[in-house]
GUMARLUM-360173 format. One line per 8 residues: number of its first residue (from 1); their letters; for each residue x, y, z of C-alpha. Coordinates in steps of 0.1 Angstrom, whole numbers. Layout:
BEGIN
NUM> a> X/Y/Z  ... $
end
This chain:
BEGIN
1> mrygvlgp> 1/0/0  11/36/-6  -4/66/13  -10/102/3  -14/127/30  -3/158/10  -39/166/1  -71/147/8 $
9> lavwdaeg> -62/113/24  -56/88/-4  -45/51/-5  -33/32/-36  -25/-5/-39  7/-21/-52  -6/-15/-88  -13/22/-83 $
17> rpvkvpev> -51/18/-81  -69/40/-57  -84/22/-26  -114/37/-10  -114/41/28  -151/46/38  -165/63/68  -152/95/82 $
25> kvrallan> -139/80/116  -121/52/98  -103/78/77  -95/98/107  -80/66/124  -58/60/94  -47/97/93  -38/94/130 $
33> lliheggp> -17/63/125  0/79/95  9/109/116  28/86/139  47/72/109  42/36/118  48/40/155  25/26/181 $
41> vpadrlid> -5/47/193  -21/38/226  -59/30/223  -69/56/248  -49/82/228  -68/72/196  -101/73/214  -94/108/227 $
49> dlwagnpp> -82/120/193  -111/106/172  -139/117/194  -122/150/206  -124/141/244  -161/131/242  -159/94/235  -191/73/230 $
57> dgsvntlq> -203/46/254  -182/14/249  -155/35/233  -130/6/233  -153/-17/213  -162/12/190  -125/17/183  -119/-19/176 $
65> tkvsqlrr> -148/-19/152  -131/11/134  -98/-9/134  -116/-39/119  -131/-18/92  -97/-3/84  -82/-39/83  -108/-50/59 $
73> vlgreqvv> -97/-21/35  -59/-23/39  -55/-60/48  -54/-74/83  -17/-76/84  -13/-39/78  -27/-27/111  -12/-46/140 $
81> repagyrl> -19/-45/177  10/-44/202  13/-38/240  21/-2/233  -9/3/211  -21/1/173  4/8/146  3/9/108 $
89> llagstrg> 28/-14/90  47/7/64  68/-9/37  68/-43/56  90/-26/83  95/-39/118  90/-6/135  95/-8/173 $
97> adgtdgsg> 83/14/201  109/39/195  98/45/160  128/32/143  125/13/111  153/-10/99  140/-12/64  142/25/58 $
105> gpsgvvda> 109/35/71  79/47/50  101/61/23  82/59/-9  52/46/8  39/79/24  41/109/1  52/133/29 $
113> vrfqelae> 82/113/36  90/110/-1  86/149/-2  111/154/24  136/130/10  134/147/-25  139/181/-8  171/170/10 $
121> raraheep> 185/153/-22  179/187/-40  197/207/-12  226/183/-13  230/186/-52  254/212/-67  240/215/-102  212/241/-102 $
129> avkgnlfa> 192/225/-129  191/192/-111  183/209/-78  153/226/-95  140/194/-110  142/177/-76  124/205/-59  98/205/-86 $
137> dalalwrg> 94/167/-81  90/173/-45  62/199/-48  44/179/-74  36/154/-47  12/179/-32  -24/175/-42  -39/201/-18 $
145> payadvae> -36/211/18  -20/184/39  -43/160/57  -73/179/43  -99/154/56  -89/159/93  -77/196/90  -101/206/120 $
153> slfarsei> -90/178/142  -67/188/170  -45/157/167  -35/167/131  -29/204/135  8/203/145  16/179/118  -3/200/91 $
161> arleelrl> 15/230/104  49/212/102  42/200/66  30/233/54  62/251/67  83/224/49  63/231/17  69/268/19 $
169> tvvedqae> 105/263/26  109/241/-5  90/267/-26  116/293/-14  144/269/-22  131/263/-56  125/300/-63  161/309/-54 $
177> vrltlgdh> 173/280/-78  151/293/-105  165/328/-101  200/314/-107  187/297/-139  173/329/-152  136/320/-148  126/353/-133 $
185> talaaelg> 98/362/-157  77/331/-149  86/332/-112  75/369/-109  41/359/-122  38/327/-101  49/340/-66  24/368/-66 $
193> dlvarhpl> -5/349/-50  18/329/-26  32/362/-13  -2/376/-9  -12/345/13  20/346/33  28/384/35  53/381/64 $
201> rerlrmah> 76/356/50  106/377/42  125/350/23  97/344/0  92/382/-5  129/386/-13  127/360/-41  96/376/-56 $
209> mralyrsg> 112/412/-53  143/398/-72  121/382/-99  101/413/-104  132/434/-106  148/412/-132  116/412/-152  119/449/-156 $
217> rqsdalqs> 93/457/-130  114/477/-105  84/497/-93  65/466/-84  95/452/-67  96/484/-46  59/484/-39  62/448/-26 $
225> fqelrrhl> 87/459/-1  63/487/10  35/461/15  59/439/37  68/470/58  31/479/63  21/442/72  49/440/97 $
233> veelgasp> 40/473/114  4/465/116  6/429/127  37/426/147  49/463/153  82/453/137  104/464/108  117/445/78 $
241> gpavaalh> 149/424/86  183/435/75  185/411/44  153/424/29  160/458/37  194/456/20  177/441/-11  154/471/-11 $
249> eailrqep> 183/495/-10  201/476/-38  170/477/-60  168/514/-55  203/519/-65  199/493/-93  231/475/-83  248/454/-109 $
257> hlaspsve> 247/421/-88  209/421/-92  210/417/-129  199/384/-145  226/358/-144  240/347/-178  226/312/-185  252/286/-195 $
265> ssscrtnl> 251/272/-229  243/238/-214  208/251/-206  201/257/-243  174/235/-258  189/201/-266  185/165/-259  222/155/-266 $
273> pttltsli> 232/129/-241  259/133/-215  290/115/-227  302/87/-204  337/86/-217  362/110/-233  364/114/-270  400/107/-280 $
281> grreavgq> 418/114/-313  390/135/-328  397/170/-318  407/180/-354  376/162/-368  353/181/-343  367/214/-353  363/204/-391 $
289> vrarlgad> 327/195/-387  318/225/-368  336/247/-393  316/232/-422  284/240/-402  297/272/-389  280/307/-392  303/317/-421 $
297> ahtrlvtl> 298/284/-440  271/279/-466  269/241/-459  237/229/-442  241/192/-446  272/171/-434  272/134/-435  297/115/-414 $
305> tglggvgk> 305/82/-431  326/51/-419  324/16/-410  305/5/-380  322/9/-347  345/37/-359  328/63/-336  306/84/-360 $
313> trlaiaaa> 279/89/-334  304/101/-308  320/124/-331  287/139/-343  275/145/-306  308/161/-296  307/184/-327  270/193/-322 $
321> rgmterft> 275/200/-284  296/228/-292  272/245/-315  242/251/-291  250/288/-289  247/292/-326  214/272/-331  190/292/-310 $
329> dgvwlvel> 162/269/-315  180/238/-304  204/210/-313  185/177/-315  197/140/-317  171/119/-336  179/81/-333  167/63/-364 $
337> aglggtsa> 182/27/-356  148/18/-343  129/24/-375  123/-4/-399  139/-5/-433  106/0/-451  100/34/-433  90/63/-454 $
345> pddiaerv> 100/100/-451  68/107/-430  81/82/-404  113/101/-400  93/134/-399  72/118/-371  104/108/-351  117/144/-355 $
353> ittlglcd> 84/160/-345  83/138/-313  119/146/-305  115/184/-309  83/182/-288  62/199/-314  24/200/-310  19/183/-343 $
361> taatepnl> -20/183/-342  -30/202/-311  -55/219/-335  -67/212/-370  -39/214/-394  -44/215/-432  -15/192/-442  -21/165/-415 $
369> ddlvgwlc> -13/137/-440  19/153/-452  41/151/-420  73/161/-439  55/193/-453  39/200/-420  72/198/-401  90/220/-426 $
377> qavagkrl> 63/246/-423  63/244/-385  101/250/-383  105/273/-414  115/303/-393  138/284/-368  175/280/-366  182/246/-355 $
385> lilldnce> 206/216/-360  191/181/-364  215/151/-359  200/121/-377  219/91/-363  223/57/-378  208/62/-413  225/35/-434 $
393> hlvepvav> 193/14/-436  172/43/-444  193/62/-471  165/68/-496  138/81/-472  165/102/-453  176/117/-485  140/127/-493 $
401> fagavlst> 136/141/-459  169/160/-460  161/175/-494  127/188/-482  144/205/-451  171/220/-471  148/235/-497  122/249/-473 $
409> vpgghllv> 138/256/-440  166/283/-445  178/280/-409  176/242/-407  209/224/-407  215/186/-408  242/164/-394  239/127/-405 $
417> tsqealdi> 257/96/-395  257/67/-420  279/41/-435  271/55/-469  264/91/-481  229/103/-491  242/116/-524  220/147/-527 $
425> pgevvhpv> 227/182/-537  242/204/-509  257/174/-490  292/175/-477  307/141/-469  331/139/-440  347/104/-438  355/92/-403 $
433> pplalpet> 387/70/-403  399/47/-376  422/62/-351  458/68/-358  482/38/-352  515/37/-336  544/36/-359  572/21/-337 $
441> gdpaavar> 575/2/-306  592/30/-287  570/39/-257  572/76/-263  561/72/-300  535/46/-291  520/68/-265  514/96/-291 $
449> ssavelfl> 490/73/-311  453/81/-306  445/44/-309  468/37/-281  455/66/-260  420/51/-263  431/17/-255  451/28/-224 $
457> eraaaaap> 421/47/-211  397/18/-214  423/-6/-201  429/15/-170  391/15/-163  390/-24/-167  423/-30/-149  430/-2/-124 $
465> gfaldtdn> 466/8/-123  474/-4/-159  498/19/-176  520/20/-205  557/12/-199  588/-1/-216  579/-37/-212  543/-36/-225 $
473> apavatic> 547/-9/-252  555/-33/-281  524/-55/-272  501/-25/-268  513/-13/-303  507/-47/-317  472/-49/-302  462/-15/-317 $
481> rrldgipl> 476/-24/-351  460/-58/-352  426/-40/-345  432/-14/-371  426/14/-347  388/7/-347  375/22/-315  348/-4/-308 $
489> alelvasr> 373/-32/-313  398/-16/-291  371/-11/-262  360/-47/-265  395/-61/-262  406/-38/-234  384/-56/-209  405/-88/-214 $
497> lrtlspqe> 433/-72/-195  416/-83/-163  428/-118/-170  455/-115/-197  488/-95/-198  493/-73/-229  518/-98/-242  493/-126/-239 $
505> laacldar> 465/-107/-254  487/-97/-284  496/-133/-289  459/-143/-287  451/-118/-314  481/-128/-336  469/-164/-335  433/-156/-340 $
513> farpevra> 437/-132/-370  463/-155/-388  435/-181/-392  418/-177/-426  383/-186/-413  382/-153/-394  379/-133/-427  344/-128/-439 $
521> rglparqq> 342/-127/-476  331/-96/-493  339/-73/-464  366/-46/-465  397/-53/-446  388/-31/-415  352/-43/-414  366/-78/-414 $
529> tlrgmldw> 387/-69/-384  357/-56/-365  338/-87/-373  366/-109/-362  368/-89/-328  330/-94/-324  333/-132/-332  361/-135/-306 $
537> swqlltpd> 342/-116/-280  312/-137/-287  331/-170/-284  346/-159/-250  310/-157/-237  293/-184/-217  262/-199/-235  239/-180/-211 $
545> eqtvlrrl> 257/-147/-218  254/-153/-255  217/-160/-250  211/-127/-232  232/-107/-257  215/-119/-288  179/-116/-274  186/-80/-263 $
553> svhadgct> 191/-71/-299  153/-71/-304  150/-37/-285  152/-7/-307  163/18/-279  177/-1/-250  156/-14/-222  150/-14/-185 $
561> lrsaeavc> 160/-44/-164  124/-55/-161  120/-56/-199  153/-73/-203  141/-101/-179  108/-105/-198  123/-107/-233  156/-126/-225 $
569> agpdlpae> 142/-152/-201  127/-184/-214  124/-221/-206  162/-223/-210  171/-193/-189  153/-183/-156  145/-145/-153  163/-143/-120 $
577> rvpdllsr> 197/-150/-137  192/-122/-163  205/-93/-139  238/-111/-132  243/-119/-169  237/-83/-178  262/-71/-153  289/-94/-170 $
585> lvdrslvv> 281/-81/-204  284/-46/-192  319/-56/-177  329/-69/-212  318/-37/-229  293/-54/-250  264/-38/-232  263/-1/-221 $
593> resdrfrl> 245/10/-190  230/45/-189  211/52/-158  184/25/-155  187/15/-192  209/-11/-209  219/-5/-246  237/-23/-273 $
601> lesvaays> 261/-2/-295  251/-1/-332  276/-28/-344  271/-51/-314  233/-48/-319  236/-58/-356  259/-87/-349  237/-99/-321 $
609> aerlaeag> 206/-98/-344  225/-121/-368  233/-145/-340  196/-144/-329  185/-155/-364  212/-181/-366  200/-195/-332  165/-200/-348 $
617> eagavrar> 148/-181/-319  140/-147/-336  103/-155/-339  100/-166/-302  120/-136/-290  100/-111/-311  68/-127/-296  81/-121/-260 $
625> flrcyael> 91/-85/-270  56/-79/-284  39/-94/-252  64/-73/-229  56/-40/-245  18/-47/-249  18/-55/-211  39/-25/-204 $
633> aereaell> 17/-1/-223  -14/-17/-205  3/-13/-172  11/23/-177  -23/31/-192  -38/20/-157  -16/45/-140  -20/74/-164 $
641> rgpeqrhc> -51/87/-146  -37/86/-110  -10/100/-88  17/83/-109  7/104/-140  38/124/-143  62/96/-139  41/74/-161 $
649> lerldaet> 43/100/-189  81/101/-184  84/63/-186  63/61/-217  84/89/-232  115/68/-226  99/38/-242  86/56/-273 $
657> vnlrrald> 111/39/-297  105/4/-284  67/9/-284  69/20/-320  91/-11/-328  64/-33/-312  37/-16/-333  58/-22/-365 $
665> laaaenat> 65/-58/-356  29/-65/-349  20/-51/-384  48/-70/-401  39/-102/-385  1/-99/-387  -1/-100/-350  -33/-79/-351 $
673> gyalrlvn> -42/-87/-315  -11/-72/-301  -13/-43/-324  -48/-35/-312  -37/-39/-275  -9/-14/-280  -30/12/-297  -59/8/-273 $
681> altwywfl> -35/13/-243  -14/41/-259  -40/65/-273  -46/83/-240  -9/89/-238  -6/102/-273  -35/124/-265  -19/139/-234 $
689> rgrltear> 13/145/-252  -4/161/-282  7/135/-307  -25/130/-324  -9/123/-359  8/93/-343  -24/82/-327  -44/84/-359 $
697> rslqsala> -19/67/-380  -12/40/-355  -50/33/-348  -57/32/-386  -29/8/-393  -40/-16/-365  -76/-15/-376  -65/-22/-412 $
705> apgdvapl> -46/-53/-403  -61/-87/-411  -68/-113/-385  -96/-128/-365  -92/-110/-332  -117/-101/-304  -144/-79/-319  -144/-57/-287 $
713> arltarsw> -108/-48/-293  -117/-35/-328  -146/-17/-315  -125/0/-288  -99/10/-314  -126/24/-337  -140/45/-308  -105/59/-299 $
721> lagielrt> -101/66/-337  -133/85/-339  -124/107/-310  -89/113/-325  -103/121/-360  -128/146/-345  -99/164/-331  -79/163/-363 $
729> ssagtapv> -106/172/-389  -121/203/-401  -157/212/-395  -168/202/-429  -158/165/-425  -179/140/-406  -158/113/-389  -189/105/-367 $
737> qpgadpta> -223/105/-384  -250/126/-367  -267/107/-339  -242/79/-340  -224/64/-308  -193/47/-318  -191/30/-285  -223/11/-288 $
745> glgdpvlr> -216/-26/-282  -188/-22/-258  -195/-44/-228  -170/-28/-203  -191/-1/-186  -161/19/-174  -144/18/-208  -176/27/-226 $
753> arlqwfvg> -184/57/-204  -147/71/-208  -149/66/-246  -183/82/-247  -167/112/-230  -138/111/-254  -159/112/-286  -184/136/-271 $
761> tgltglgr> -158/161/-262  -144/157/-298  -178/165/-312  -181/196/-290  -147/207/-301  -158/205/-338  -188/227/-330  -213/198/-328 $
769> tregrvlv> -223/209/-293  -256/191/-289  -245/158/-301  -214/161/-280  -234/169/-249  -258/139/-254  -227/116/-253  -211/133/-223 $
777> easlagar> -243/130/-203  -245/94/-212  -208/91/-201  -217/106/-167  -247/83/-161  -225/53/-172  -196/63/-150  -218/68/-120 $
785> aaddrwge> -234/34/-125  -199/18/-127  -186/38/-98  -158/52/-119  -146/83/-102  -123/94/-130  -150/91/-157  -176/110/-135 $
793> aaalvela> -151/137/-128  -142/141/-166  -179/143/-175  -188/168/-148  -159/191/-159  -170/190/-195  -206/197/-187  -196/226/-165 $
801> ghvrdrae> -191/245/-197  -226/237/-209  -249/244/-178  -244/279/-165  -266/275/-135  -247/246/-122  -213/252/-137  -194/259/-105 $
809> shaelgaa> -209/230/-86  -201/206/-115  -166/219/-117  -160/218/-80  -172/182/-77  -152/172/-108  -121/189/-91  -127/170/-59 $
817> lfhevgdr> -130/138/-77  -98/143/-98  -80/151/-65  -94/119/-50  -79/98/-79  -47/119/-81  -51/128/-117  -31/161/-123 $
825> wgqlratr> -43/166/-159  -79/164/-146  -72/188/-119  -59/211/-145  -90/209/-165  -113/213/-134  -92/243/-123  -98/259/-157 $
833> slalaaer> -136/254/-155  -136/269/-120  -116/298/-132  -142/304/-161  -170/302/-137  -152/327/-114  -148/350/-145  -184/348/-152 $
841> dgdharte> -191/360/-116  -167/389/-121  -143/375/-94  -111/386/-111  -88/376/-82  -100/341/-79  -100/338/-117  -63/348/-118 $
849> rlhregll> -54/325/-89  -71/294/-105  -54/301/-139  -21/303/-122  -26/269/-104  -34/254/-138  -3/269/-153  18/252/-127 $
857> vaeelglw> 2/219/-132  6/222/-170  43/230/-168  48/201/-142  34/176/-166  50/191/-198  18/197/-214  28/226/-235 $
865> tevveals> -5/234/-253  -21/237/-218  7/259/-207  -1/282/-237  -38/282/-229  -33/290/-192  -9/319/-201  -35/332/-226 $
873> wlgetala> -63/330/-200  -41/348/-175  -35/375/-202  -72/379/-208  -78/382/-171  -51/409/-169  -67/428/-198  -101/426/-181 $
881> aghaerat> -86/442/-151  -69/469/-171  -33/457/-166  -19/460/-200  18/457/-190  11/424/-171  -10/410/-200  18/419/-224 $
889> elyerala> 43/399/-204  20/368/-202  11/369/-240  48/372/-248  55/340/-227  26/323/-244  39/333/-278  74/321/-270 $
897> vsaerays> 62/287/-260  38/284/-290  65/293/-314  89/269/-297  64/240/-300  49/250/-334  15/255/-318  0/277/-344 $
905> rgeiraet> -34/282/-326  -15/294/-296  6/319/-317  -25/334/-331  -42/339/-298  -9/353/-282  -5/377/-311  -41/388/-309 $
913> glglaarl> -36/393/-271  -6/413/-276  -25/435/-300  -53/441/-275  -27/450/-249  -10/474/-271  -42/490/-280  -49/494/-242 $
921> rgdreaak> -16/511/-237  -24/534/-267  5/519/-289  -15/519/-322  15/508/-344  24/478/-321  -13/468/-320  -15/468/-358 $
929> rhlnrala> 16/448/-360  6/421/-337  -29/418/-350  -17/416/-387  8/389/-377  -22/370/-361  -43/374/-392  -15/362/-415 $
937> kgcssgha> -8/331/-393  -44/323/-392  -49/325/-429  -17/305/-437  -23/278/-411  -60/273/-418  -74/286/-385  -103/306/-398 $
945> agaaaala> -118/314/-364  -84/329/-352  -79/349/-384  -116/363/-381  -110/372/-345  -78/391/-354  -95/409/-383  -123/420/-360 $
953> elrlvpra> -98/434/-335  -78/451/-363  -108/471/-374  -111/485/-338  -76/500/-338  -80/538/-341  -69/553/-373  -39/577/-372 $
end
């Protein structure tokens, strides 16, 4: 069991499903036991706490009844009775009377403990970006006021106060980190409400003042200080402390140290991985590649060519890493090894869209079926570098894609790695040779060779203390020459120094490569060397190690340990042996471990795939791979609507390439059942991430596949597809016929109600409001009948926009239910509905506060279209209150995020808002400029409503 106390009391089982704890006193009992962190609580203390000093007759028996009710919910073993009292068993611990817990206590079991641990980890870390992320993770655990169910109970007040103080301290910690990262504009907007609620917290006030000052709002920063002074005098009869007073003086004098810090280039937009080892022997090549893509060069496509294992990817990443300052819209690594050989240019474009985080179909787009064209249009005005890695099996489609980018995106540059060139106009080919070999056996001369330098570094890592000397220099030179200076071959053989001396290793290589059977016909000499090295490494493995290595090759983008166990284990290999075998393969440099993932290098993966086919088990392993990722998708789908939502999104992001490989395999092998399982599980994830094109293409492909599968699986997929098509179609099309219910026939009442909501909201968004409302009302009835809290919440929040007389009550109940199940996305939607209701009531302060809460959730989940919407709503609220400057700041942020994510509807709305703000300030020229941009963007992107709104506002701009 896991427990949530940072908000309404919540319980989840081991699979993350909510567990209902009925009856107020039973919930109070659980809260009391949680406050004592698994320590014993005497029965008389519980009675006094639960009945506030006024116990009922037979209170001991009554307490035992409540304990029995709690045990029925949690499991009898979870609530134990000891001589010292009752206690709640946390994480299977054996907690004694002193409260100690040898198993590590309730860490990860109680969200409050997890919150404190994350905060401590953040404070101990030196890297500001990491500190900020850890603080954000900690604050994301809060779902509302701590112990909200028992907030009025005397026994909870001190713990609530303690947790609230910890939360505010973490908010202050995070604010100071964000200031060092240059995030002052967003911070200035976000801290306003918090400062108003806690006007005497000087540290919080100081962070807000700094943020305001750095955002160009010096007068607001000074006004904030005056508000603090007034509150202190009125409430405490005191004056501001020396630190905040000094800050006030510094702002008055505009001292230089208050200026925004320069943000390091490492914070530029990029997904380039952190290199685990140094790049050796490529300094000149790195400079050459950068020069060819430099600001003064006309080259926009450089292709690094060379044999497998020569280090093309490492060279490309090193060259790209030094160019983040030049490419203001990002430097992006797009891995193509996971795409099948039959992939089309649109498949490459889809991978790029996903990597760049573009909102490909957040609104209706005119060229939805031409992803290459859509992508080129979306990034037409950007300066970015895209690194397309491992393209040798996709030369033709990559060439088409690259040609489109070069011809339509003036600021778009491409860096490609491939064993052969694309051979298109504008391409500059940069061959990547092996490392330089030693010329003599003299130690000084040998040490100058880059091949030797790499070998020595890897050898020292494998055998600590190893160094080049007079005795081993000839042998080391021989090893490097035998392996032709190929980096991968050198790394593979270096690990052998754990058991062999350099001389013995050189002799082994001499004997091995002298045999004619090592040479593979038709391969270039150096490729034969690498092949021979892989053959030798393979033969030195035990049969079980060989089994794991060849089966790992089915993964397209590495895997977690859990997936490795699922795919590699079989009748001949128990799953519990896989971790140890993986560890041995890592030691032999055949598998690379990166955080919690295990990867094969390109050449090792290709070699292992050959061995998998030779073993005759490719079909069986692919079947296990399909089953593993179908189960993974279904498992995560269950968690996507609960407290694990953020981490679930991150896990699915990490598995995107493998999930796409599973879908491609299912299509290629006519495994229609698996294809339908995958798309039905993944559509909600695609929806949350705004990847509607991928959802539509995948659903259509799965439904088109032949095979006699469960009709309900097809019906489910058709219902999902109907909802997706409604969101990616223009008003003139009719993916759902009038009066039709695509979900009719679904037997699962929970699933049907949720899909009715999904289709109904799609109809509403397309302007078919009456039909949509009918389906959503049916969804509400179905969810309530099935006791589906999530479905009920979703329907209520949607209906809040249709029933003005009950809008606020619907939204409040929906928000409460979303809080109960822990769905942050749902809380965001409910918050927005409440904000709109507050706006209709004229409550501008509450409207702004609710929109700001929604903004924080959207940023936390990385839902960028929702971020834009929240910023735009805040802009409208500021305009309604006559605050043109604040509205301008908010709309500028919305415009920046929209442009970054290619969210055209957001750009139109932001430009329109900027035009309104300029008109309110009396800046006629700025108003015309912004509104004309909105009009042009609306016309070019097919957003007729946005264009019409911009045109209407343009006509209201006064003439000169």
